[in-house]
N, C-alpha and C positions, 0 to 999 in steps of 0.2 A: 508435534509428535504424531506420526501416522497411526491410524487405527490398525490394530493387529488382526489379521485373519489367520486362523490356525492352519488352513489348508495351504495358504500361501507361505506361511512360516515353514512348514514341513517341507513342501516342494523345493523351496529356495535352498534350504540346508541339505536336503536329500541330494540335490543335483551338485551343490558345491562339494559335499563330503565325498560323493562318488568320483568326482573328478580329481580330488586330492588323493584318494586311495588309488585310483588308476595311475596317476602320475607316480605315486610312491612305489607301486608295484614295479613299474618300469625303471625308476631311478635306482632302486636297490636290488633289482632283479629277483623280487620275491615271487612266490608261487600262490596263487589263489584262483579258485573257480569263480565263474560269473555269479553263481548263487550266493557265495560268501561275500563277494564284492557288494551285491545288492543288499544283503543283510547288514552289512557294516554301514552302508550309506543310510539304510533306514534307521539304524540305531542313532546315527548322527542326526537325522532329521527329528527324531523323537527327543534326543538330548537338547535340541534347540529351544524346547519349551521352558527351559530354565529362564528365559527372558521374561516369563510371566511372574516370576518370583520377585519379591521386593529387591531393590538394589542391594548388592552385597559389597562388603569391603573388597578391595582389589586383591588382597592375599587369599582370601576365601575363594573368590572367583578364579584365581590362578590355580589353586589346588583342585578345584572342581573340574576345570578344563583339562588339567594334566590327567586326572582320573578318567575322564571321558575319552581322551586320546588313547590311553592304554586299553580301555574296553573296546574301542573301535578296531584297534590293531589286533587284539586277541581274537575278536570275532572274525576278522578278514584274513589273518595270516597265520594264527596259531596252528600247530606248535612252532615255536622259534627258540633257538639258543638264547640264553639271557643276554649275551652281547648283542646279537641281532635285534632282540626286542627293544633294547634301549636306543640302538641305532635307528630303528624304524620310528620310534617315537620322536627322536630328534629330527628325522626327515619329515615326519608328518607336520611338525610345527613349522619347519622352514618352508615347506611347500605351502602350508596354510597361510603364512604371512605373505608369501609372493602371490598366491592366488587371490586371496580375499582383499589384499592390498590393491591389486589390479581392478578387481570388480568394484571395490568401493571408490577408487579413483574415477572410474568411468561413471558411475552412478551419482557420486558427489558433483561431478563436473556438469551432468546433464539433468539430474533430478535430485538435488540435495535434500528435499524435504521428505523423500521417499526412503531414507535410510534411518535405521535405529539400531543402536548397539547397547545392550544391557547385559550384565553378568557374563560377558565374553561371548554372547550369542548375537547373531546378526539377523536383523529383519530388513528385507528390502521389498517395498511395496511396488513391485513391477509387473508388467504384463508378461505372459509366457514368452511372447516373441522377444521381448527385450532381455529376458533371462537367457534364452537360447544364444542370442547374439553375444552377450557379454562372456557367457560361459565358453563359447567356442573361441572367442578372441583370446581369452586369458589361457585357456588350454593350448592353443596353437602357439602362443609365446612360450609357454613352459616347454613344449615339445621342442621348439626350436632351440632353447637353451640346452636341453638334454642332448640334442643332436650335435650341437657345436662343442659341447664339452665331452662328448663321447660317452655319456652315461645313457642308460636305458637300452643299449644295444647288445649287452653281454648275453642275455638269455637266447639270443639268436645266433650266437657265434659258435663256430667250430674252431678247434685249434689243433696244433700238433704238439703231442706231449713227448718229451725226451726224458727217459728214466734211466739213470745209471745205477745198477745194483749188482753186487756180487760179481764184478768183473764184466757184466754185460752192459751194452748201451742199446736201449730199445726205443724206436720212434714209432708212435701209434697215433691214430686219429681220435681225438677227444671231443667231447661236447660240454659246454658249460651247463651244469645242472643245478638249478635253484632248489631242487628237492633233495639234493644230497647234503644231509646234515651229519653224516657219519663222523665220529671222532674216536681216536684211539683212547681207551678208557683211562689209562694212567697219565698220559701227558696232556690229553684234551686237544691234540693237534688234529687238523682236518685230514680226511682220507680220500684219495683218489681210488676209484674202483676201476681195475684195469683187467683186460682179458688174460686169463691165466696161461693161454695157449702161446702167448708172446715170449714167455719166459721158460728157458729150459731148466732153470734152477728154482722154479716156482715151488714154494713150500706147500705142503698140505697138512691135514690133520695128523698124518702119520709121518713124522719126521725124525731124522737122527737127533740124538741129544744136542749136538752142536748147533744144528739149525734151530732146534725148538727153543733154545735160549734166546735166539735173536728174533723169534717170531712172536706176534701179538695176534690175539683173537678179537675181532671187532664185531660186536652184536649189531644185527641189522633186522629191520622189519620191513616187509614188502607185502604187496597184494597177495602174493602165493604163500606167505607165511613169515616165519622169522628163523634166524639161525646165527651161525658164527662164520666170519670170513677170515682166512689167514692173511696177515698183513706184516709187512716189513718196512723199515725206514731206508730209503734209498740214499746212496752217497750224494746224489744230485738229482734235481728235477727242474726242467725248463719248459715253460709254456710258450709256444710260438704262434703269434697272430700275424701272418703275412711277414713283414720285415721286423715286427716288433717282437722282442723276447722278454720274458719275465721269469727270473729264477725264484723258485718257491720252495717251501719246506713243508713236510708232512709225511704221511705214510701212504703206501700203496697196498690196497686189498686185492686179493686175486679171485676172480670170478670166472666161471666157465660157461656162462650162459649168454654171452653176447652174440648178436646177429645183426644183419643188415649193414654191415660194414663199419659199425661203430665199435671201438676198441677201449674206450675209456670214459668215465663219467667224472668231471672235475668240479668240485664245490666252488660256487660262485665267490666265496670268501677269499679263495686263493688268488684271484685276480684284482682284489681291491687294494 
């Protein structure tokens, strides 16, 4: 059993957790700034000190590691809808198994005596250069997998949004927005935010009684403040990515502040 150096323990797990969180952000098109990514990785590095505790039963170790995973996701990506939170946790463990499995395979092949696993925490007594090499190799392999499976590219995609509402069919330029978590309050369905100027029949807060019964008010919070957006449920919505098309369901909220050629913000969950 190798002697444990706390600085090496922290650095190894900090790097591993950072790469896992980075891959998870790309894999699920989540939104997180660099500062929060580093905080999440640092929390992961500190959590690795559980290896210093006496050996735990496998069930206790599993519960502890699940709790740690939820904490890391909360630090890095919160707030998230409950559905996305559990999906992120599942993705975290999937990527962890792939990433740590790859690193351990490399280390066990070339330096088996340098590896120690206890209480679900990994300690690898390696030099910084060896750590960088194995990290780059494993991260590169995962990125290739994401590339070939088509994951991890949504956040950079623009699409054409076709909306059929109240007898009108409107085609507009949309962007996949990982920060759009708006939901219609009663149904819980996701909401596309579209330029109100595209629709001649766009409702506003002063609508005839007939239109008001079909309209919903969606609360939103932004850097500039908070408020309510009038929204309706179109008869049909289609997202077009080149030759690929995906019919989706949800609401369209109308906003009059779009600029720069952008006409709609599409929640990333609508493309999953």
